[in-house]
C-alpha positions as CSV (number, residue, x, y, z in Angstrom):
1,X,0.0,0.0,0.0
2,X,2.8,2.4,0.9
3,X,4.4,1.8,-2.5
4,X,1.2,2.7,-4.3
5,X,0.9,6.0,-2.4
6,X,4.5,6.8,-3.3
7,X,3.9,6.1,-6.9
8,X,0.7,8.3,-6.9
9,X,2.6,11.2,-5.3
10,X,5.5,10.8,-7.8
11,X,3.0,10.8,-10.8
12,X,1.2,13.9,-9.4
13,X,4.5,15.8,-8.9
14,X,5.6,14.8,-12.4
15,X,2.3,16.1,-13.9
16,X,2.6,19.4,-12.0
17,X,6.2,19.9,-13.0
18,X,5.4,19.4,-16.6
19,X,2.5,21.9,-16.8
20,X,3.3,25.4,-17.8
21,X,2.7,28.0,-15.1
22,X,-0.4,30.1,-15.4
23,X,0.0,33.8,-15.2
24,X,-2.0,35.4,-12.5
25,X,-1.5,39.0,-13.6
26,X,-2.9,41.1,-16.4
27,X,-1.2,43.7,-18.4
28,X,2.4,44.2,-19.5
29,X,5.4,42.9,-17.6
30,X,7.4,45.6,-15.8
31,X,10.1,47.1,-17.9
32,X,13.8,47.0,-16.8
33,X,13.3,50.6,-15.9
34,X,10.3,49.9,-13.6
35,X,10.3,52.4,-10.7
36,X,9.5,50.7,-7.4
37,X,7.5,53.7,-6.4
38,X,4.8,52.5,-8.8
39,X,4.5,49.0,-7.2
40,X,1.1,48.0,-5.8
41,X,-1.2,45.2,-4.8
42,X,-4.6,46.8,-5.2
43,X,-6.2,50.0,-6.5
44,X,-6.4,51.4,-3.0
45,X,-2.5,51.4,-2.8
46,X,-2.3,53.9,-5.6
47,X,-2.6,57.7,-6.0
48,X,-2.6,59.9,-9.1
49,X,0.2,62.4,-9.4
50,X,0.3,65.2,-11.9
51,X,3.9,65.6,-13.2
52,X,3.7,69.1,-14.5
53,X,2.2,72.4,-13.3
54,X,-0.9,71.9,-15.4
55,X,-3.1,68.8,-15.0
56,X,-3.7,66.0,-17.5
57,X,-6.6,67.9,-19.1
58,X,-4.4,70.9,-19.8
59,X,-1.1,69.6,-21.2
60,X,0.2,67.8,-18.1
61,X,0.8,64.1,-17.5
62,X,-0.9,62.0,-14.8
63,X,0.8,58.9,-13.5
64,X,0.0,56.4,-10.8
65,X,2.3,55.9,-7.9
66,X,2.1,54.2,-4.5
67,X,0.1,56.5,-2.2
68,X,2.8,56.5,0.4
69,X,5.2,58.3,-1.9
70,X,2.8,60.5,-3.9
71,X,3.7,63.7,-2.2
72,X,7.4,63.1,-2.6
73,X,7.0,62.2,-6.3
74,X,5.1,65.4,-6.9
75,X,7.8,67.5,-5.1
76,X,10.5,65.8,-7.2
77,X,8.9,66.5,-10.5
78,X,7.2,69.8,-9.7
79,X,9.0,71.8,-7.0
80,X,6.7,74.3,-5.4
81,X,8.3,77.4,-6.8
82,X,8.3,76.2,-10.4
83,X,4.6,76.7,-11.0
84,X,4.4,80.2,-9.6
85,X,2.8,82.5,-12.2
86,X,2.3,79.6,-14.7
87,X,-0.9,79.9,-16.6
88,X,-2.8,76.7,-17.6
89,X,-5.7,76.3,-19.9
90,X,-8.9,75.5,-18.2
91,X,-10.2,72.6,-20.3
92,X,-12.3,70.0,-18.5
93,X,-12.0,66.3,-18.8
94,X,-12.8,63.2,-16.7
95,X,-10.7,63.0,-13.5
96,X,-7.8,60.7,-13.4
97,X,-8.4,57.7,-11.1
98,X,-5.7,55.5,-9.6
99,X,-5.6,51.9,-10.7
100,X,-3.4,48.9,-9.9
101,X,-2.8,46.4,-12.8
102,X,-0.1,43.7,-12.9
103,X,1.5,45.0,-9.7
104,X,1.9,48.5,-11.1
105,X,0.0,51.8,-10.4
106,X,-1.5,53.5,-13.3
107,X,-4.4,55.8,-14.2
108,X,-7.9,55.5,-15.6
109,X,-9.3,58.6,-17.4
110,X,-12.8,58.1,-18.6
111,X,-12.9,54.4,-19.7
112,X,-9.2,54.3,-20.8
113,X,-6.6,52.7,-18.6
114,X,-2.9,53.3,-18.9
115,X,0.3,52.4,-17.0
116,X,2.6,55.3,-17.8
117,X,6.1,55.0,-16.3
118,X,7.7,57.7,-14.2
119,X,10.0,59.6,-16.5
120,X,13.8,59.2,-15.8
121,X,15.2,62.2,-14.0
């Protein structure tokens, strides 16, 4: 009986080892330049950061980053004094919402989702 159990276990292990692994994530794989500040596990982990003085509706760029570093990322890309006196158009568009896809923060504007990377500094 013991030999039969060992054979069954060996067969099961061989079958599992021969099966290709199933991917549990959607979306593109992180690039070699992936910034860890964009890592996430759920939508709630992410925040939207505008990388220019003007928002995404008015010539700026919105990206998703982990909420714990959002303020620091904003300061890095848009220091407080840079936007003084800057005039932005006042076009309206849907708000950018934070999303998490494939372990990476991104943005959803209207029905369109994207995973823009933080630009290299």
